[in-house]
C-alpha positions as CSV (number, residue, x, y, z in Angstrom):
1,X,28.6,80.8,-60.4
2,X,28.3,78.3,-57.5
3,X,30.6,75.4,-56.6
4,X,28.7,72.1,-56.6
5,X,29.0,69.1,-54.3
6,X,27.7,65.6,-54.3
7,X,24.4,66.3,-52.6
8,X,23.6,69.2,-55.0
9,X,23.3,66.7,-57.9
10,X,20.4,65.0,-56.1
11,X,18.3,68.1,-56.5
12,X,19.0,68.4,-60.2
13,X,17.0,67.0,-63.2
14,X,19.2,65.7,-66.0
15,X,16.5,64.5,-68.3
16,X,16.8,67.3,-70.8
17,X,20.5,68.0,-70.4
18,X,23.1,67.7,-73.2
19,X,26.8,68.0,-73.7
20,X,28.1,71.3,-74.9
21,X,31.2,69.6,-76.3
22,X,31.6,65.9,-77.1
23,X,33.9,64.9,-74.2
24,X,31.9,61.6,-74.1
25,X,30.0,59.5,-76.5
26,X,26.6,60.3,-75.1
27,X,24.8,62.6,-72.7
28,X,24.2,59.7,-70.4
29,X,27.9,58.9,-70.2
30,X,28.7,62.6,-69.4
31,X,26.2,62.6,-66.5
32,X,27.5,59.3,-65.2
33,X,31.1,60.5,-65.3
34,X,30.1,63.7,-63.5
35,X,28.3,61.7,-60.8
36,X,31.3,59.3,-60.3
37,X,33.9,62.1,-60.2
38,X,32.1,64.5,-57.9
39,X,31.6,62.0,-55.0
40,X,35.4,61.5,-54.8
41,X,35.8,65.0,-53.5
42,X,39.3,65.2,-54.9
43,X,41.1,68.3,-53.7
44,X,42.2,69.4,-57.2
45,X,38.8,68.7,-58.9
46,X,36.0,71.2,-58.8
47,X,32.5,71.4,-60.2
48,X,30.6,74.7,-60.9
49,X,27.1,75.6,-61.8
50,X,26.4,78.7,-63.9
51,X,23.1,80.3,-62.8
52,X,21.0,83.1,-64.3
53,X,18.2,84.4,-62.1
54,X,18.3,81.1,-60.1
55,X,18.1,79.1,-63.3
56,X,21.0,76.6,-63.8
57,X,22.5,77.0,-67.3
58,X,25.7,74.9,-67.3
59,X,27.7,72.5,-65.1
60,X,31.4,72.3,-65.7
61,X,34.0,69.8,-64.4
62,X,37.5,71.3,-64.0
63,X,40.9,70.3,-62.6
64,X,43.2,73.0,-61.4
65,X,46.8,72.4,-62.4
66,X,49.7,74.6,-61.4
67,X,49.5,76.8,-64.6
68,X,46.3,75.6,-66.3
69,X,42.6,74.9,-65.8
70,X,41.6,71.6,-67.4
71,X,38.0,71.0,-68.5
72,X,36.8,67.4,-69.1
73,X,33.0,67.8,-69.0
74,X,30.5,70.6,-69.8
75,X,26.8,69.8,-69.5
76,X,24.2,72.3,-70.7
77,X,21.2,72.2,-68.3
78,X,18.8,74.7,-70.0
79,X,17.8,75.1,-73.6
80,X,18.1,78.8,-73.6
81,X,21.7,78.8,-72.3
82,X,24.1,81.0,-74.3
83,X,27.5,79.7,-75.3
84,X,28.9,83.2,-75.0
85,X,27.7,83.3,-71.4
86,X,29.5,80.1,-70.8
87,X,32.7,81.3,-72.5
88,X,32.7,84.4,-70.3
89,X,32.2,82.4,-67.1
90,X,34.9,79.8,-68.1
91,X,37.5,82.6,-68.7
92,X,36.4,84.3,-65.4
93,X,36.9,81.0,-63.5
94,X,40.4,80.4,-64.8
95,X,41.4,84.0,-64.3
96,X,40.2,84.0,-60.7
97,X,43.0,81.4,-60.1
98,X,45.3,83.3,-62.4
99,X,46.0,80.3,-64.7
100,X,48.0,80.8,-67.9
101,X,45.7,78.7,-70.1
102,X,42.5,76.7,-70.4
103,X,42.7,73.1,-71.6
104,X,39.8,71.2,-73.1
105,X,40.4,67.5,-72.9
106,X,39.1,66.8,-76.4
107,X,40.7,64.9,-79.4
108,X,40.9,66.7,-82.7
109,X,37.4,67.4,-83.9
110,X,35.8,67.6,-87.4
111,X,36.2,70.7,-89.5
112,X,33.0,72.4,-88.3
113,X,33.6,72.2,-84.5
114,X,37.3,72.7,-85.0
115,X,36.6,76.0,-86.7
116,X,34.2,77.1,-83.9
117,X,36.8,76.3,-81.3
118,X,39.4,78.3,-83.2
119,X,37.0,81.2,-83.2
120,X,37.1,81.0,-79.4
121,X,40.9,81.1,-79.5
122,X,41.4,77.3,-78.8
123,X,44.2,75.6,-80.7
124,X,44.5,71.9,-81.0
125,X,47.8,70.6,-79.7
126,X,49.5,67.2,-80.0
127,X,47.6,64.8,-77.7
128,X,44.0,64.9,-76.6
129,X,43.5,68.6,-76.0
130,X,42.6,72.1,-77.2
131,X,44.4,75.0,-75.5
132,X,43.5,78.6,-75.1
133,X,46.3,80.9,-73.8
134,X,45.1,83.7,-71.4
135,X,46.4,87.3,-71.4
136,X,46.3,89.5,-68.3
137,X,46.5,93.2,-67.5
138,X,45.8,93.0,-63.8
139,X,45.4,95.9,-61.5
140,X,45.9,95.8,-57.7
141,X,43.5,98.2,-55.9
142,X,44.5,99.1,-52.3
143,X,41.9,100.9,-50.2
144,X,42.4,103.3,-47.3
145,X,42.3,102.3,-43.7
146,X,45.3,103.6,-41.7
147,X,46.7,101.1,-39.3
148,X,44.5,98.3,-40.8
149,X,46.6,98.5,-43.9
150,X,49.1,95.8,-42.7
151,X,46.5,93.3,-43.9
152,X,47.4,94.4,-47.5
153,X,51.0,93.4,-47.0
154,X,49.8,89.9,-46.0
155,X,47.7,89.8,-49.2
156,X,50.8,90.8,-51.2
157,X,52.8,88.0,-49.6
158,X,50.2,85.4,-50.8
159,X,50.2,86.9,-54.3
160,X,54.0,86.7,-54.5
161,X,54.0,83.1,-53.3
162,X,51.4,82.2,-56.0
163,X,53.2,84.1,-58.6
164,X,50.3,86.4,-59.3
165,X,51.5,89.2,-61.5
166,X,49.9,92.7,-61.8
167,X,50.9,95.6,-64.0
168,X,48.9,98.4,-62.4
169,X,48.4,99.6,-58.8
170,X,46.1,102.2,-57.4
171,X,46.1,103.3,-53.8
172,X,44.3,105.6,-51.4
173,X,45.8,106.7,-48.0
174,X,47.6,103.7,-46.5
175,X,46.9,101.9,-49.7
176,X,49.0,104.5,-51.5
177,X,51.8,104.0,-49.0
178,X,51.6,100.2,-49.4
179,X,51.5,100.7,-53.1
180,X,54.8,102.5,-53.0
181,X,56.3,99.7,-51.0
182,X,55.0,97.1,-53.4
183,X,56.3,99.1,-56.3
184,X,59.8,98.6,-54.9
185,X,59.3,94.9,-54.8
186,X,61.0,94.7,-51.4
187,X,58.7,92.5,-49.3
188,X,61.1,92.2,-46.4
189,X,61.3,96.0,-46.0
190,X,57.5,96.3,-46.0
191,X,57.0,93.5,-43.5
192,X,59.6,94.8,-41.1
193,X,58.2,98.3,-41.3
194,X,54.7,97.1,-40.3
195,X,56.1,94.7,-37.6
196,X,58.0,97.6,-35.9
197,X,55.6,100.5,-36.5
198,X,54.3,102.7,-33.7
199,X,52.0,105.7,-33.7
200,X,55.0,108.0,-32.9
201,X,56.6,107.0,-36.2
202,X,53.4,108.3,-38.0
203,X,52.3,111.3,-35.9
204,X,54.0,113.9,-33.8
205,X,52.6,113.2,-30.3
206,X,53.8,114.8,-27.1
207,X,53.6,111.6,-25.0
208,X,53.9,107.9,-25.7
209,X,50.6,106.3,-26.5
210,X,51.7,102.6,-26.4
211,X,53.1,100.8,-23.5
212,X,52.7,97.1,-24.0
213,X,54.9,96.1,-21.1
214,X,51.9,94.7,-19.3
215,X,49.7,93.9,-22.3
216,X,47.1,96.1,-23.9
217,X,44.0,97.3,-22.1
218,X,40.8,99.2,-22.8
219,X,42.0,102.0,-20.6
220,X,45.3,102.3,-22.4
221,X,43.4,102.5,-25.8
222,X,41.1,105.2,-24.5
223,X,44.1,107.2,-23.1
224,X,45.8,107.0,-26.5
225,X,42.7,108.2,-28.3
226,X,42.3,111.0,-25.8
227,X,45.9,112.2,-26.4
228,X,45.4,112.0,-30.1
229,X,42.2,114.0,-30.0
230,X,43.6,116.6,-27.7
231,X,46.7,117.1,-29.9
232,X,44.6,117.2,-33.1
233,X,42.4,120.0,-31.7
234,X,45.3,122.0,-30.3
235,X,47.4,121.8,-33.5
236,X,44.5,121.9,-36.0
237,X,45.6,118.4,-37.1
238,X,48.4,116.3,-35.7
239,X,51.7,117.0,-37.5
240,X,52.6,114.3,-40.0
241,X,56.3,115.1,-40.0
242,X,57.2,111.7,-38.6
243,X,55.3,110.0,-41.4
244,X,57.0,112.1,-44.0
245,X,60.4,111.2,-42.6
246,X,59.4,107.5,-42.6
247,X,58.2,107.7,-46.2
248,X,61.5,109.3,-47.3
249,X,63.4,106.6,-45.4
250,X,61.5,103.7,-46.8
251,X,61.1,104.8,-50.5
252,X,63.8,104.2,-53.0
253,X,63.2,106.6,-55.9
254,X,65.5,104.6,-58.2
255,X,63.6,101.4,-57.6
256,X,60.2,103.1,-57.9
257,X,60.8,105.1,-61.1
258,X,62.5,102.1,-62.7
259,X,59.5,99.9,-62.1
260,X,57.5,98.8,-65.2
261,X,54.2,99.0,-63.2
262,X,51.8,101.9,-63.5
263,X,51.0,103.5,-60.2
264,X,48.2,105.9,-59.3
265,X,47.6,107.8,-56.1
266,X,44.3,109.2,-55.0
267,X,44.1,112.4,-52.8
268,X,41.6,115.2,-52.2
269,X,42.3,118.8,-53.1
270,X,41.0,121.6,-50.7
271,X,39.0,123.8,-50.3
272,X,36.5,122.3,-52.8
273,X,37.3,118.7,-51.8
274,X,37.9,117.5,-55.3
275,X,39.2,114.0,-56.1
276,X,42.7,114.2,-57.5
277,X,44.4,111.2,-59.2
278,X,48.1,111.5,-59.7
279,X,50.0,108.9,-61.8
280,X,53.7,108.0,-61.2
281,X,54.6,109.4,-64.7
282,X,53.3,112.8,-63.6
283,X,55.5,112.8,-60.4
284,X,59.1,113.6,-59.9
285,X,61.5,111.9,-57.5
286,X,61.2,114.9,-55.3
287,X,57.4,115.1,-55.3
288,X,56.7,111.4,-54.9
289,X,57.0,111.3,-51.1
290,X,54.8,114.4,-50.8
291,X,52.0,112.8,-52.9
292,X,52.1,109.7,-50.7
293,X,51.8,112.0,-47.7
294,X,49.0,114.0,-49.2
295,X,46.9,110.8,-49.9
296,X,47.3,109.8,-46.2
297,X,46.6,113.1,-44.5
298,X,43.4,112.2,-42.6
299,X,42.3,115.8,-41.8
300,X,41.3,117.0,-39.2
301,X,43.0,114.3,-37.1
302,X,46.1,114.8,-39.3
303,X,47.4,118.0,-40.8
304,X,46.8,118.8,-44.4
305,X,49.7,118.5,-46.9
306,X,50.8,121.5,-48.9
307,X,51.9,120.8,-52.5
308,X,52.5,123.9,-54.6
309,X,49.8,126.3,-53.5
310,X,47.2,123.7,-52.7
311,X,46.5,121.8,-49.5
312,X,45.6,118.2,-50.0
313,X,43.9,115.7,-47.6
314,X,43.2,112.0,-47.4
315,X,42.0,110.5,-50.7
316,X,39.4,108.6,-48.8
317,X,37.2,111.7,-48.6
318,X,36.3,111.1,-52.3
319,X,37.5,107.6,-53.4
320,X,38.6,105.2,-50.7
321,X,38.7,102.1,-52.9
322,X,39.9,103.4,-56.3
323,X,38.7,100.6,-58.7
324,X,37.5,103.1,-61.3
325,X,41.0,104.5,-61.6
326,X,42.4,101.2,-62.9
327,X,39.4,100.4,-65.1
328,X,40.0,103.7,-66.9
329,X,43.7,102.7,-67.2
330,X,42.6,99.5,-69.0
331,X,42.8,96.8,-66.4
332,X,41.2,93.5,-67.5
333,X,41.3,92.0,-64.0
334,X,41.1,93.7,-60.6
335,X,42.4,92.5,-57.2
336,X,40.6,94.7,-54.8
337,X,41.9,94.8,-51.2
338,X,39.4,96.7,-49.0
339,X,40.3,97.0,-45.3
340,X,37.1,98.9,-44.6
341,X,38.6,102.2,-43.5
342,X,36.6,105.4,-43.1
343,X,35.8,107.2,-46.3
344,X,33.7,107.2,-49.4
345,X,33.5,104.0,-51.4
346,X,32.4,104.9,-54.9
347,X,29.7,102.8,-56.6
348,X,31.7,101.6,-59.5
349,X,30.1,99.3,-62.0
350,X,32.6,96.7,-63.1
351,X,31.8,95.3,-66.6
352,X,31.0,91.5,-66.7
353,X,34.0,90.8,-68.8
354,X,36.3,92.2,-66.1
355,X,37.4,89.7,-63.5
356,X,37.1,91.2,-60.0
357,X,38.7,89.4,-57.1
358,X,37.6,91.1,-53.8
359,X,39.7,90.5,-50.8
360,X,38.5,91.8,-47.4
361,X,38.1,90.3,-44.0
362,X,35.0,89.7,-41.9
363,X,37.3,89.8,-38.8
364,X,38.1,93.2,-37.2
365,X,41.4,94.7,-38.1
366,X,41.8,97.1,-35.2
367,X,42.2,100.9,-35.1
368,X,42.7,103.4,-37.9
369,X,45.0,106.0,-36.3
370,X,46.7,104.1,-33.5
371,X,49.6,101.9,-34.8
372,X,50.9,98.8,-33.1
373,X,53.4,96.4,-34.5
374,X,51.9,93.3,-32.8
375,X,48.5,94.1,-34.3
376,X,50.0,94.7,-37.6
377,X,51.8,91.3,-37.6
378,X,48.4,89.7,-36.8
379,X,46.7,91.6,-39.6
380,X,49.5,90.5,-42.1
381,X,49.0,86.8,-41.1
382,X,45.3,87.1,-41.6
383,X,45.6,88.8,-45.0
384,X,48.0,86.1,-46.1
385,X,45.8,83.2,-45.0
386,X,42.6,84.7,-46.4
387,X,44.2,85.4,-49.8
388,X,45.6,81.9,-50.0
389,X,42.1,80.5,-49.5
390,X,40.7,82.7,-52.3
391,X,43.5,81.5,-54.6
392,X,42.6,77.8,-53.7
393,X,45.8,77.0,-51.8
394,X,44.1,76.6,-48.4
395,X,40.5,75.7,-47.4
396,X,37.9,76.9,-44.9
397,X,35.3,79.7,-44.5
398,X,36.0,81.9,-41.4
399,X,39.1,79.9,-40.4
400,X,41.9,78.5,-42.6
401,X,42.7,74.9,-43.0
402,X,45.4,72.9,-44.8
403,X,44.2,71.6,-48.1
404,X,45.2,67.9,-48.0
405,X,42.1,65.8,-47.7
406,X,40.0,68.7,-46.4
407,X,36.9,67.9,-48.4
408,X,37.0,64.1,-47.6
409,X,37.6,64.7,-43.9
410,X,34.8,67.3,-43.8
411,X,32.4,64.8,-45.4
412,X,33.4,61.9,-43.1
413,X,33.1,64.1,-40.0
414,X,29.6,65.4,-41.1
415,X,28.5,61.8,-41.8
416,X,29.6,60.7,-38.3
417,X,27.8,63.6,-36.7
418,X,24.6,62.6,-38.4
419,X,25.0,59.0,-37.2
420,X,25.5,60.5,-33.8
421,X,22.2,62.5,-34.1
422,X,20.3,59.4,-35.3
423,X,21.3,57.6,-32.0
424,X,19.4,60.4,-30.1
425,X,15.7,59.5,-30.0
426,X,15.0,63.0,-28.7
427,X,16.6,64.7,-31.8
428,X,15.0,62.2,-34.2
429,X,11.5,62.7,-32.8
430,X,11.9,66.5,-32.8
431,X,13.3,66.6,-36.3
432,X,10.6,64.4,-37.9
433,X,7.9,66.4,-36.2
434,X,9.4,69.5,-37.9
435,X,9.8,68.2,-41.4
436,X,9.3,65.2,-43.8
437,X,12.7,66.0,-45.5
438,X,15.8,64.1,-44.8
439,X,18.4,65.8,-42.6
440,X,20.6,66.5,-45.7
441,X,17.7,68.0,-47.7
442,X,16.5,70.1,-44.8
443,X,20.0,71.5,-44.3
444,X,20.1,72.4,-48.0
445,X,16.8,74.2,-47.7
446,X,18.3,76.2,-44.8
447,X,21.2,77.3,-47.1
448,X,23.7,74.9,-45.4
449,X,26.1,72.8,-47.5
450,X,25.6,69.4,-45.8
451,X,29.0,68.1,-46.7
452,X,30.6,70.9,-44.7
453,X,28.2,71.0,-41.8
454,X,30.9,69.8,-39.4
455,X,33.2,72.6,-40.5
456,X,30.5,75.3,-40.2
457,X,29.6,74.1,-36.7
458,X,33.3,73.9,-35.7
459,X,34.1,77.4,-37.0
460,X,31.0,78.8,-35.3
461,X,32.1,77.4,-32.0
462,X,35.6,78.6,-32.5
463,X,34.4,82.1,-33.1
464,X,32.3,82.0,-29.9
465,X,35.3,80.8,-28.0
466,X,37.4,83.6,-29.5
467,X,40.0,81.2,-31.0
468,X,42.6,82.9,-33.2
469,X,41.7,83.0,-36.9
470,X,45.2,84.1,-38.0
471,X,46.6,80.6,-37.8
472,X,46.6,77.7,-40.1
473,X,44.8,74.6,-38.7
474,X,43.9,71.1,-39.6
475,X,40.3,70.1,-38.8
476,X,41.6,67.8,-36.0
477,X,43.8,70.6,-34.5
478,X,40.8,73.1,-34.4
479,X,38.5,70.4,-33.0
480,X,41.0,69.6,-30.1
481,X,41.4,73.4,-29.5
482,X,37.6,73.9,-29.3
483,X,37.2,71.1,-26.8
484,X,40.2,72.3,-24.7
485,X,38.9,75.9,-24.7
486,X,35.4,74.7,-23.7
487,X,36.8,73.0,-20.6
488,X,38.9,76.0,-19.7
489,X,36.0,78.4,-19.9
490,X,33.8,76.1,-17.9
491,X,36.3,76.0,-15.1
492,X,36.4,79.8,-14.5
493,X,34.8,83.0,-15.6
494,X,36.7,85.2,-18.1
495,X,37.2,88.9,-17.5
496,X,38.0,91.7,-19.9
497,X,41.7,91.8,-19.3
498,X,44.8,93.1,-21.1
499,X,45.5,91.6,-24.5
500,X,48.6,90.7,-26.5
501,X,47.9,93.3,-29.2
502,X,45.9,96.5,-29.6
503,X,42.2,96.3,-30.2
504,X,39.8,98.9,-31.5
505,X,37.1,100.5,-29.4
506,X,34.5,98.5,-31.3
507,X,36.3,95.3,-30.6
508,X,36.6,96.0,-26.9
509,X,32.9,96.9,-26.7
510,X,32.0,93.7,-28.4
511,X,34.1,91.8,-25.8
512,X,32.5,93.7,-23.0
513,X,28.9,93.2,-24.3
514,X,29.5,89.4,-24.6
515,X,30.4,89.3,-20.9
516,X,27.6,91.6,-19.6
517,X,24.5,90.4,-21.6
518,X,22.3,88.0,-19.5
519,X,22.9,85.1,-21.9
520,X,25.7,85.4,-24.5
521,X,25.8,83.2,-27.7
522,X,28.5,81.1,-26.0
523,X,26.5,80.7,-22.8
524,X,23.5,79.6,-24.7
525,X,25.5,76.9,-26.5
526,X,26.9,75.8,-23.1
527,X,23.4,75.6,-21.7
528,X,22.2,73.5,-24.5
529,X,25.3,71.3,-24.3
530,X,24.8,70.6,-20.6
531,X,21.1,70.1,-21.0
532,X,21.5,67.5,-23.8
533,X,23.8,65.5,-21.5
534,X,20.6,64.8,-19.5
535,X,18.5,63.7,-22.4
536,X,18.1,60.1,-21.1
537,X,15.7,61.5,-18.5
538,X,12.2,61.3,-19.9
539,X,11.0,64.3,-18.0
540,X,13.2,66.6,-20.1
541,X,11.6,65.6,-23.4
542,X,9.2,68.6,-23.8
543,X,12.0,71.0,-22.7
544,X,14.3,69.5,-25.3
545,X,11.8,70.2,-28.1
546,X,11.2,73.7,-26.8
547,X,15.0,74.5,-26.8
548,X,15.4,73.2,-30.3
549,X,12.5,75.2,-31.5
550,X,13.9,78.4,-29.9
551,X,17.3,78.0,-31.6
552,X,18.0,74.9,-33.6
553,X,21.4,76.3,-34.6
554,X,22.5,76.6,-31.0
555,X,21.1,73.2,-30.4
556,X,23.1,71.7,-33.2
557,X,26.3,73.4,-31.8
558,X,25.6,72.0,-28.4
559,X,25.1,68.5,-29.8
560,X,28.2,68.9,-32.0
561,X,30.2,69.7,-28.8
562,X,29.0,66.4,-27.3
563,X,29.9,64.7,-30.6
564,X,33.4,66.2,-30.6
565,X,34.0,65.0,-27.0
566,X,33.0,61.5,-27.9
567,X,35.2,61.5,-31.0
568,X,38.3,62.9,-29.3
569,X,38.1,60.9,-26.1
């Protein structure tokens, strides 16, 4: 399934298309209505194409209401298209937004079609519509990942705000701990725990690891990891007594065992390292906290947990993202929150009729075993924003933008940028030597969505400038910030200094490499940007062509910086 935009229609052939349902009096009217509606780029209207092996089967026009998905146009693009495939995709689309019902904007039909619609569970209601009520048995899957797990609480916040209900939870390691917090339905408790958490509240360490009085540095991180490693070796696993006390303090057995939700914890039994799945109904109020501890005992860094006569260790050794557990429990929808922690992720085949919503971040989430309240707060904000995008409440790709007018503003900004490019003889000459396609067609061939070119370039520049993705922006706000950061970085060289929250070793190394490589991605864009300012000088023409051939994407970003400056001045 792919969301379609105005320029996508130009690449399609509608000669042999036909309506799947009679929303209009003719196929021609259906196509005309689709064309008129899609160019408006209304925030609540969306258009999707169903593809099978790169072959377009259907196009559907939908409007997302608060509790319903309304359909007012379905065009069949291929003769071999299966109605059952469309039905599956239609339900999947509505359930990905957790809508209560699907509404077909159709008047009462004749007996034959009316019977067919009833077979698909659509019932005609007063007015011009058929309605299909949707049922859910949704499962929330929480993967392991230690200190990264704060992200999952941000996801939960978004699900709560959007009134997304789930009846099953499975968790591994920190996912099990978060699952217990979610089971209690006390968001404030979970949020405050993660905001205040320190490594000493999780592991029994001889010395303090964190000291954020002067910010966080690479040396501080390495010192913390060194202490953790030394203690783990000396103790054959750092004692988890502080974590056990925290679990006992946070968990309310009364709230947990009175919950109507089904809950499953994944741990690993030693010495054979066998996956062990324990359901809430098989636990007692006394054993519940122990099973949470068992699932989270990341041996050998952390001590194993003894229950009965068996030692248990982290469930991530066998099943770090336990989707299969909820499939076996009868889930019809899965919300999978994977924080990319260490461990084994099973290859679980999810049936096509099961709706799977995967939530994970392409941004780093920090350390696994070192806990920091400031980093946790950042991770929670990111989890919230990225989930709100997936649920259609916010917009954007790598960054998050307010929804109001986003599509129209993106298109207008992209159109202005192309007019800016056309005023550059150098760019026009280079481009037309490269291809006979129009700029829009060429971008589509490069897998860019032309309507959102401005957003893609803006986000790419923001990433290179290390602008915070855990904030909500408007396009104008991020544009101003990009230009402001550009000027700051041009005025002085940046050093790897202390930060406001804890980073992982991988994140620090990435920062270090960016500063030490001969030409970083950001430096290359700056070089292009400064060079293009001189394009009026004829002697630079050949060099301009060479630079664009070497990296046209960096070239476009440099030109987009010039464009932003001209727009914002």
